[in-house]
C-alpha positions as CSV (number, residue, x, y, z in Angstrom):
1,M,-76.6,-13.6,-60.4
2,E,-74.1,-11.1,-58.8
3,E,-70.7,-12.2,-57.9
4,N,-69.5,-10.8,-54.3
5,I,-66.0,-9.0,-54.6
6,Y,-64.0,-9.3,-51.5
7,D,-61.9,-6.1,-50.4
8,N,-58.9,-6.9,-48.6
9,Q,-58.1,-3.5,-47.8
10,K,-61.3,-2.9,-46.0
11,A,-60.8,-6.3,-44.2
12,R,-57.3,-5.1,-42.8
13,E,-59.1,-1.8,-41.9
14,L,-61.6,-3.8,-39.8
15,L,-59.0,-5.9,-38.2
16,E,-57.1,-2.6,-37.3
17,A,-60.6,-1.1,-35.8
18,L,-61.2,-4.5,-34.0
19,G,-57.6,-4.0,-32.0
20,I,-55.7,-6.6,-34.1
21,P,-52.4,-4.9,-35.2
22,S,-50.6,-6.0,-38.2
23,Y,-47.6,-7.5,-36.3
24,L,-49.8,-10.2,-34.9
25,R,-49.4,-13.7,-36.4
26,G,-53.2,-13.9,-36.5
27,Y,-53.8,-10.8,-38.5
28,Q,-52.0,-12.3,-41.1
29,M,-53.4,-15.8,-40.7
30,T,-57.0,-14.1,-40.7
31,L,-56.4,-12.4,-43.9
32,L,-55.3,-15.4,-45.7
33,A,-58.4,-17.3,-44.1
34,L,-60.3,-14.3,-45.6
35,E,-58.9,-15.2,-49.1
36,Y,-59.4,-18.6,-49.2
37,I,-63.3,-18.1,-48.2
38,A,-63.3,-15.5,-51.1
39,D,-62.0,-18.1,-53.5
40,D,-65.1,-20.1,-52.6
41,P,-67.5,-18.9,-49.7
42,R,-68.7,-22.7,-49.3
43,R,-65.2,-23.3,-47.6
44,I,-66.7,-21.8,-44.6
45,Q,-68.9,-24.8,-44.1
46,G,-65.8,-27.2,-43.8
47,I,-63.3,-24.7,-42.3
48,R,-61.4,-27.3,-40.4
49,K,-61.0,-29.2,-43.6
50,Q,-60.6,-27.0,-46.3
51,V,-59.2,-23.7,-45.0
52,Y,-57.0,-24.5,-42.0
53,P,-55.1,-27.5,-43.4
54,P,-54.2,-25.7,-46.8
55,M,-53.3,-22.8,-44.8
56,G,-50.8,-24.5,-42.6
57,E,-49.4,-26.3,-45.5
58,R,-48.6,-23.0,-47.1
59,L,-47.4,-21.4,-43.9
60,Q,-45.6,-24.6,-43.0
61,C,-47.3,-25.1,-39.6
62,D,-49.8,-27.3,-38.4
63,A,-53.7,-26.8,-38.9
64,A,-54.3,-26.7,-35.2
65,A,-51.8,-23.8,-35.3
66,V,-53.9,-21.7,-37.8
67,E,-57.1,-22.6,-35.8
68,G,-55.6,-21.4,-32.6
69,A,-54.4,-18.0,-33.8
70,I,-57.7,-17.5,-35.3
71,R,-59.2,-18.3,-32.3
72,R,-57.0,-15.9,-30.2
73,T,-57.6,-13.3,-32.8
74,T,-61.3,-13.6,-32.6
75,E,-61.0,-13.6,-28.6
76,R,-58.8,-10.4,-28.8
77,A,-61.5,-8.7,-31.1
78,W,-64.1,-9.6,-28.9
79,K,-62.4,-8.2,-25.7
80,T,-61.1,-5.1,-27.4
81,N,-64.0,-3.7,-29.4
82,P,-66.9,-5.7,-28.8
83,A,-69.6,-3.2,-29.9
84,L,-67.9,-3.1,-33.7
85,L,-67.9,-7.0,-33.5
86,G,-71.3,-6.9,-32.3
87,T,-72.3,-4.8,-35.3
88,L,-70.4,-7.2,-37.7
89,C,-71.6,-10.8,-35.9
90,E,-75.0,-11.0,-34.2
91,E,-73.5,-13.9,-32.2
92,A,-70.8,-11.4,-30.8
93,R,-73.6,-9.4,-28.8
94,E,-74.4,-12.1,-26.5
95,H,-70.9,-14.1,-26.3
96,K,-67.5,-14.6,-27.8
97,P,-68.1,-15.8,-31.5
98,Q,-66.8,-18.9,-32.8
99,P,-63.8,-18.5,-35.4
100,R,-66.0,-19.6,-38.4
101,D,-68.5,-17.2,-37.5
102,F,-65.7,-14.4,-36.8
103,L,-64.3,-14.9,-40.5
104,W,-67.7,-15.1,-42.1
105,A,-68.6,-12.0,-40.6
106,L,-65.4,-10.4,-41.5
107,Y,-65.9,-11.7,-45.1
108,S,-69.5,-10.7,-45.4
109,A,-68.6,-7.2,-44.4
110,C,-65.6,-6.9,-46.8
111,C,-67.6,-7.7,-49.9
112,K,-69.0,-5.5,-52.4
């Protein structure tokens, strides 16, 4: 079985192309969430318990703040570059994807 190799640089480039500048808190939180998912892709299934709380602890904030920042990042990407987001995430062709779907689409696009 071949293991996926997550490419952090590609994630940065995709976020910028989606209209998420690096100075936004959601940019950094999204990258960190992708790192957590890369460590164990099964975490995406329990994102509210397996990704947001440890991130909040690491960033010294509430898990709800992490989720909110990623939700706002998802919304901004959907409003700024819906065509690109639609190519990454089929759900985005019809409506704004959920943060979990957004993160999974980014992770999948950034794996070799």
